[in-house]
N, C-alpha and C positions, 0 to 999 in steps of 0.2 A: 501474317502474323495477327493472334488474336489481340483484340483491342484488353488494357490495362485493368481489370475489373474493381481495382479501387480507387476509392476517391479521397484525395491529398488537400489538407488544408490546415493554414496557420489561423484561421480565425473561429476561435469556441461557439460563438452562437451560431457559428452555420454547422459547424461539427453537431451540433446538441439539436438544433430543427431536424437535421438528417436522421442521426443515431440513436437521440436521445427516447423515443419509446421503444427501441430494440435493448438499450441497457433498465431501464424498467423494467423491461420483461421479467427478467432475473433478479431482482436485487442482491443476492446471498453469493451469484455467481460471480455478477457484474460490479464486487462494491468497491475495490479500488479506483475503478475509473468512474464511480458514481460520485466519490467523497471527492477525488481529486479534482474532477469536474468543475464541482459545487462551490472549492475553496478558489478554483483560479477563478470563476466567476464574479464571489464573493471580493475575493482579496487582489485580484488582478494578475495580469501575465509572469510576473515576479516571483510567483508566491514560494518556488520551489529554487530558484534560478534566476542568470543574469540571461539567461540566451531563451527566447523565446520555445513555449511550446509548440509542437503538431502532432494532426490530429489525421486519420483514417476511417473508412469506411468500408464493406465489401459488399456489393449491392447487384439481389440476382432479383431479375423479374422483376423491379421496380419492390423489394423488398431488402431491408438491411440482412445480414447475414454474419457479419463478424464485425471488429471494431478493434481501433488500438491505440496509442498515445505515447509520446515521450515528450517528460518533462526534463531538459537536459539541465545538468550533467545526468539523470537517473539514466534507471534503463529502460528498454524500450516493456510497455503491456501490453498484452494480447485480452482477448477474450478467445474460445473456444477455439479452434479451426481442423478443418480437417487435412489430412497429410498434404493434398494438392494446391488447400486453401494456405499453407505454410508455406510450400515452393514458391507459387503465385507472390506471393510478400515481401520473400528475400527478395526476389525479382525487383519487384517494385520498388523495395527501400535501395538496393543498391547502383538502381537504375537512377534512381534521386541523388546519388552521392550522399545516405547516411551515413554518419560513424555511428555504430551501436558499440556501446560498453557493456551489452548483455539485455538479456530477455528474461522477463518474468512472466506466468500466465499458469494454467492449470496443468498438469503432469505431463500428459500425452503432447498438450500443445507444445509446449517449450520444449519438448525434446525433439520433436516434430520439427520447428522453426531452427532450432541451433543445428541439428544437421542441414536443412536445406540453407543457413545463410552460412556454413562451413562450405558446400558443395558448392555455392555461388561465390564466396569471397577466399577461400582458403583459413578463414580464421577459425583456430582451434576453439571450439567450447568447454568451458571447466563448470562442473556441475559446484554451485555454491552453496545453494542449499534446498534442502525436502521441508515442505514446510504443509501444515495440516487446516485448514480451515474449520472451523468449530461455532455453533448457532447456540445460544442462550438456551436450556430448557428450562425445567425447574430450580430457580436459585438455591442453593446449598455454601453457606458464609461457612469456609471450614475454621475447625476447632481443634485445639483453645486457641481464641484471638489474640494476639498479644497486646499488650499494655499500650493506651494509646488511644487517637482518634484521627478521623479522617479529616482533612479540611479542602477548601479549593484553593487555587493558589491565586495570589493579587501580588501588583505589580515588586511590591518588597521582597518576592520570591523570583523575582527578573534573572540575577546571577548564577542561583542555582540550577534557575530552571534550563539556561544557556547552556549551563556547561552537562548536566547531567543527559540534556538532549544531546550533544558532541558526543559524549560518552556513549550515549547506546548507540547511535548513528556509526561510530568508531564498531564498535562493539558486533554489527551485525553486518557490517562492510557495504554502507552507504554512507553519499555523501552527505554532509551536514550543511550541502549550503543550503541559502533560504532560512537560516535558524533563526535570525532578529525575526523576519516576519512571522514564522514559526510562533514562535513566545509572544508576536502581538496579541495575533489573534486567539491564541489560548489562553490568555489571561483578558482579554476582552469578554470572552463568552465562558469563563469558567471553564475551560475546557479541558485541564489536570485538574489534577486531585493527588494532595500528599497524605500519606502516613507519616503523623510524628508521634514521638514518644513523647510520655506524660512532662516531659521538659520540656517540650517545645521543638526540639529538634527534628528534622524529616530527616526519612529515612530510607521512603518509596515511593513510588508516581506511578500514575498510570492515566493515560488521556482518554479523550473518545472523538471519534472524528463527530462535523458533521452532519448531522441526520439528512439523507438522500433517499428518495425512494420509499419513506419508512425504517431505512436501517440503518444503523452506527455501526462502528468498529471499533473496539477497547483498543487503543494502541497512543503511544508506547507504553510497556511494561518495564519498571526499573528499577533495577536495586543497587548499588554501589556495591561493590565487590567485597569487601570487608562486611557489609552488614546483612546478606545474602542467610539462608535456613533460619529465619526466625519467623516465619509465615508475615512480614513487612507485605509482599508480593501479593500473596492470597487474599490478606483483608483487603487493601486497598484495591485491587482487581475487582472483588465482588463488592465492593459498595459503591466503585462506579459502575457497575452493571445494576445494580440496582435501581441506582440514580436514571440510566438511560429509559430501562423501563418503567422506571413511575412516570418519568418525562413524556412517555407516549410513542417511543419507537415499536414497530414491530418486529422486528429482529433486532437482535445485540448478536455482533460476531466480533471473531477474534482469528488471528494466523498463531502458528506456534513452528519456532525451529524443531524439527521430529528427530536432530540431532541430541536434543534436551529433554531424556525421561521425568526430568522431574517438575518443567512446568507442565508437559504435557499432562502427569498425572493431575498436577493441581488443578488446572481447569475442567477437568473431567470430576474431581471432589465437588469443584464451584457447581457444576450443573454444565457444563457445556460440551454438546454431544457434535461427534464430526460430521463434518458435510461433504469435504472432498480434500484432495490433495494436492497440492499446487509445487512449483517448482523455480527457481531462479539460476542460472546459468552467465559466468563472466565471456564475453571476446576477447581474446588476445588482441593486441593493438594492432592495430593491421591499418598501412593506407585504404581506402575506397579511391577509385578513380572520380572526378567529379563531372557530370555530366554538365556539359555547357546547355544550359535552360535559355539563351539567348536571352540575357540581361546586362 
């Protein structure tokens, strides 16, 4: 039997020592891994939920070729894999008794792993979302701008920030676990901006991730349903994009849902250009036999 080429750990520092250079070698493609691990490093292992995160890397001939991480209850996140690597990872995780609610990765990797996971476990993958990663080129503020102004959130905004975060998470099908930790971190570093009307009423928000390997990602962008279509999301996204670039980010990125042509047109108007397509799959619930690890 060939040895398992994947190295698994629950030690973030060990994972970053092993795979950090690999992740930093492609900051845009690895934006989620870079920003999530930076948040875990600074905010602690419970930043995204109560269960401990897990990490892994694929090494060949002394060089890291791929990596994964998962912050339960969220889906597995992968860097690019070949079909053969996807099959070996599915075996690695299934043998470890790893329960997976889903996977997110570049389009081809996500599809390959979903098929491999189904073949290994019998779980049925369901395509949840097709995404496109964009990179900011020349910033253009969309006009006409709505009345009002942008302002950074403060402690007084916490109730609204938590409500909007939970509504956003529900809309995109993500668990809202870690919402309070998320709000604490965003307020502490000014990581979310509201667009407010002239009377001071917040009507939309846009956040930015921590900077890692020179890049930041705009996320989340949210406008409550009754307030959409008035230019608020475009105005606040343009403002946080400008601020991120002015603060020294080498790259400003964001993901869109390809099922939403309105937001894709909006971001292109602002100056964002496509980088790559990604996909998110959910797996139907299925028990995976847990291997006796001798503990």
